[in-house]
C-alpha positions in Angstrom: 97.0 92.9 110.7 95.8 90.9 113.8 92.4 92.6 114.2 89.8 94.4 112.1 90.2 98.2 112.0 87.3 100.4 113.0 85.8 103.3 111.1 84.6 106.7 112.5 82.5 109.3 110.7 84.1 112.7 110.4 82.2 115.7 111.9 83.5 117.9 109.1 84.2 116.8 105.5 87.0 117.8 103.3 86.3 118.2 99.6 85.9 114.8 97.9 88.4 115.8 95.2 91.2 116.5 97.7 94.3 114.4 97.2 98.0 114.4 98.0 100.6 116.2 95.8 104.3 116.9 95.8 106.4 115.6 98.7 109.7 117.3 99.5 112.6 115.4 101.1 116.1 116.2 102.1 118.9 113.9 101.0 122.5 113.5 101.8 123.8 113.3 98.2 121.6 114.6 95.4 123.5 112.8 92.6 123.2 109.5 94.4 119.5 110.1 95.0 118.8 111.0 91.4 120.5 107.9 90.2 118.2 105.8 92.4 114.9 107.6 91.9 115.5 107.7 88.1 117.2 104.3 87.5 115.5 102.1 90.2 112.1 103.8 90.7 111.6 105.2 87.2 110.8 108.9 87.8 112.1 111.6 85.5 114.0 114.7 86.5 111.7 117.5 85.5 113.9 120.4 86.9 117.2 120.8 88.6 118.8 123.9 90.1 121.8 123.8 92.4 121.1 121.3 95.2 117.4 120.9 94.4 115.7 118.6 91.9 112.0 117.9 91.0 111.0 114.5 89.7 107.8 113.0 88.4 106.1 111.2 85.6 103.9 113.6 83.6 103.4 115.8 86.8 105.8 116.7 89.6 105.7 114.2 92.5 108.9 114.6 94.5 111.4 117.3 95.3 114.8 116.5 96.6 116.9 119.0 98.5 120.5 118.2 99.2 121.8 118.5 102.7 125.4 117.1 102.5 126.2 114.5 105.2 122.6 114.2 106.4 121.9 111.0 108.3 118.8 108.8 108.1 116.1 110.0 110.5 115.1 106.7 112.2 113.4 107.1 115.5 111.8 110.4 114.8 108.4 111.4 113.4 108.4 112.2 109.7 108.0 110.0 106.6 107.2 106.4 106.8 106.8 106.2 103.0 105.7 108.0 99.9 103.2 106.0 97.9 103.4 106.3 94.1 100.1 105.1 92.6 100.5 103.7 89.1 97.4 103.8 86.7 96.8 100.0 86.4 97.9 96.5 87.4 100.0 95.9 84.2 102.0 99.0 85.2 102.7 97.5 88.6 103.7 94.2 87.0 106.1 96.0 84.7 107.7 97.7 87.7 108.1 94.4 89.6 109.6 92.7 86.5 112.1 95.6 86.3 112.9 95.3 90.0 113.5 91.6 89.7 115.8 92.0 86.6 117.8 94.7 88.3 117.8 92.8 91.6 116.6 95.9 93.5 116.4 95.3 97.3 112.8 95.1 98.3 111.3 95.8 101.7 108.1 93.9 101.0 105.5 92.7 98.5 101.9 93.0 99.9 98.3 92.5 99.0 96.2 95.0 101.0 92.9 93.8 99.5 92.2 97.4 98.4 95.5 97.6 96.6 98.7 95.6 95.7 102.0 97.1 96.7 105.8 96.9 96.4 108.0 98.5 99.1 111.5 99.8 98.8 113.9 102.3 100.5 116.1 104.9 98.8 119.8 105.5 99.8 118.7 107.8 102.6 116.3 105.1 103.9 113.2 107.1 102.9 110.4 104.6 102.5 108.8 104.1 99.1 105.6 102.3 98.0 104.8 101.6 94.4 101.2 100.4 94.2 98.1 99.8 92.1 94.5 100.0 93.4 92.1 97.2 93.0 88.9 98.3 91.1 87.0 100.7 93.4 83.8 98.7 93.2 85.6 95.9 95.0 86.2 97.9 98.2 84.2 101.1 98.1 82.5 101.6 101.4 84.1 98.5 102.9 87.7 99.6 103.6 87.4 98.9 107.3 86.3 95.3 106.6 88.7 94.5 103.8 92.0 96.3 104.3 94.7 93.9 105.5 98.2 92.8 104.7 98.8 89.5 102.9 101.6 88.2 100.7 101.4 89.6 97.2 100.5 86.9 94.6 103.5 87.5 92.3 102.5 84.8 89.8 99.1 86.4 89.4 100.7 89.9 88.9 103.2 88.7 86.4 100.2 87.1 84.5 99.4 90.6 83.3 102.5 90.4 81.1 103.3 88.3 78.1 106.9 87.7 79.2 108.0 89.4 82.4 111.7 88.7 81.7 111.5 90.6 78.4 108.9 93.3 79.3 110.4 96.7 78.7 110.4 99.2 81.5 110.6 102.9 80.4 110.0 104.4 83.8 106.8 104.9 85.8 104.0 105.8 83.3 102.1 109.0 82.7 99.2 109.1 85.1 101.3 108.0 88.1 100.3 110.1 91.1 101.1 110.6 94.8 98.4 108.2 95.9 99.0 108.6 99.6 101.7 109.7 102.2 102.3 107.5 105.2 103.7 109.4 108.2 105.5 108.4 111.3 103.7 110.1 114.2 104.1 110.4 118.0 100.5 109.7 118.9 97.7 108.2 116.7 94.7 109.7 118.5 96.2 113.2 118.2 96.9 112.6 114.6 93.3 111.5 113.9 92.1 114.6 115.8 94.0 116.7 113.3 93.4 115.0 110.0 89.8 114.0 110.7 88.4 116.6 113.1 90.3 119.7 111.8 91.0 118.9 108.1 87.9 116.8 107.6 89.3 113.6 106.2 87.3 110.4 106.8 88.8 107.9 109.1 88.6 104.7 107.1 90.5 102.3 109.4 92.3 102.4 112.7 94.4 99.8 114.6 94.1 101.1 118.1 97.0 103.3 119.2 99.3 101.9 116.5 98.0 103.1 113.1 95.3 105.0 111.3 94.2 105.6 107.7 92.3 108.6 106.5 91.1 109.8 103.1 88.9 112.2 101.1 85.9 111.2 99.0 85.8 107.6 100.2 89.3 106.7 99.0 90.9 104.0 101.1 93.5 106.4 102.4 95.3 109.5 101.3 97.1 109.7 104.7 98.5 106.8 106.8 100.0 107.3 110.2 101.7 104.9 112.6 103.7 104.9 115.8 105.6 101.7 115.1 109.0 103.5 115.1 108.1 106.8 116.6 105.7 106.6 119.6 106.2 109.7 121.7 108.9 111.1 119.4 109.3 114.5 117.7 110.6 115.5 114.3 114.2 115.4 113.2 116.0 118.6 112.6 118.9 119.8 110.4 121.5 117.2 109.8 119.0 114.4 109.0 117.6 113.2 105.7 114.0 113.9 106.5 110.5 114.8 105.3 110.5 118.6 104.7 106.8 118.7 103.7 104.0 116.9 102.0 101.3 118.6 100.0 97.6 118.3 100.3 95.8 119.6 97.1 92.4 121.1 97.4 90.0 121.8 94.5 90.3 125.6 94.8 91.6 128.5 96.9 88.3 128.8 98.8 88.5 125.2 100.0 92.2 125.6 100.9 91.5 128.8 102.9 88.6 127.2 104.7 90.8 124.4 105.9 93.5 126.9 106.9 90.8 128.8 108.9 89.9 125.6 110.7 93.5 125.0 111.6 93.7 128.5 113.0 90.5 128.0 115.0 92.2 124.9 116.5 94.9 127.1 117.9 97.7 126.9 115.2 98.7 129.9 113.1 99.1 128.8 109.5 102.1 130.2 107.6 101.8 131.8 104.2 104.0 130.1 101.6 104.7 130.9 97.9 103.0 127.6 96.9 100.1 127.7 99.4 99.6 127.6 103.2 101.8 125.7 105.5 100.4 123.9 108.6 101.8 121.2 110.9 100.2 118.1 112.3 100.6 117.3 116.0 103.8 115.3 115.3 105.5 118.2 113.6 105.0 116.9 110.0 104.7 119.8 107.7 101.7 119.9 105.3 101.4 122.4 102.5 97.8 123.2 101.6 97.7 123.9 97.9 95.1 124.2 95.1 94.6 121.9 92.1 
């Protein structure tokens, strides 16, 4: 990052316990995708029926829906990456040791001051981040000052393990969650207007018209949004491997319904869904409002 982000106080506040949940993606070949998400990333298949599979650690995190022949959705709004939050730094070190042994193609290794992260892409070019947070007391209330992008100190991370070359990897551990979802959007200010002013997330950092980061309960971010590949674009349709929807989990139905009412007041008609209430951000990214 070339300049310090700025923070803005939200006029309404989402429940502090709100967090991201299951993300649903379409993929061109379900078998190929399962091989990658299980073997490379280390998720388990929790359920499979026809052309749909649900994966996770001890809880569901990802649903894949096969759309044969679907093409990567570069240039559209949609998913920039899903971010799988592992419980601690040794878990991240074990994942990196596994990636090194298996020679997995990596997109980046970054220290964000608030977290340490490893970036990859699946066979459909869906972005993936596997990360561990730094202790909250190191960044709480100072995200706008601290969050940055520096090279990951791999030697320090591997110092969490006795022998990185021999450290077993049995998949992402129990306690792994969907830490955040980073979207490609058409306009950052419109996106902030939705997630901050309508949903009530706090804007923790913003890089002008290029990117913004928002979260609940003071977390460094549950939602990221950028225009680096999608400024002025719209969502991909059928025929593309794309984000079908992300899930925002609220503490209870009352909180969920209150947010849906705010969306309706803003001029959008929320859609009833078997698993919650479906709304859309200004870039057409689908967000399912669910309950914990």
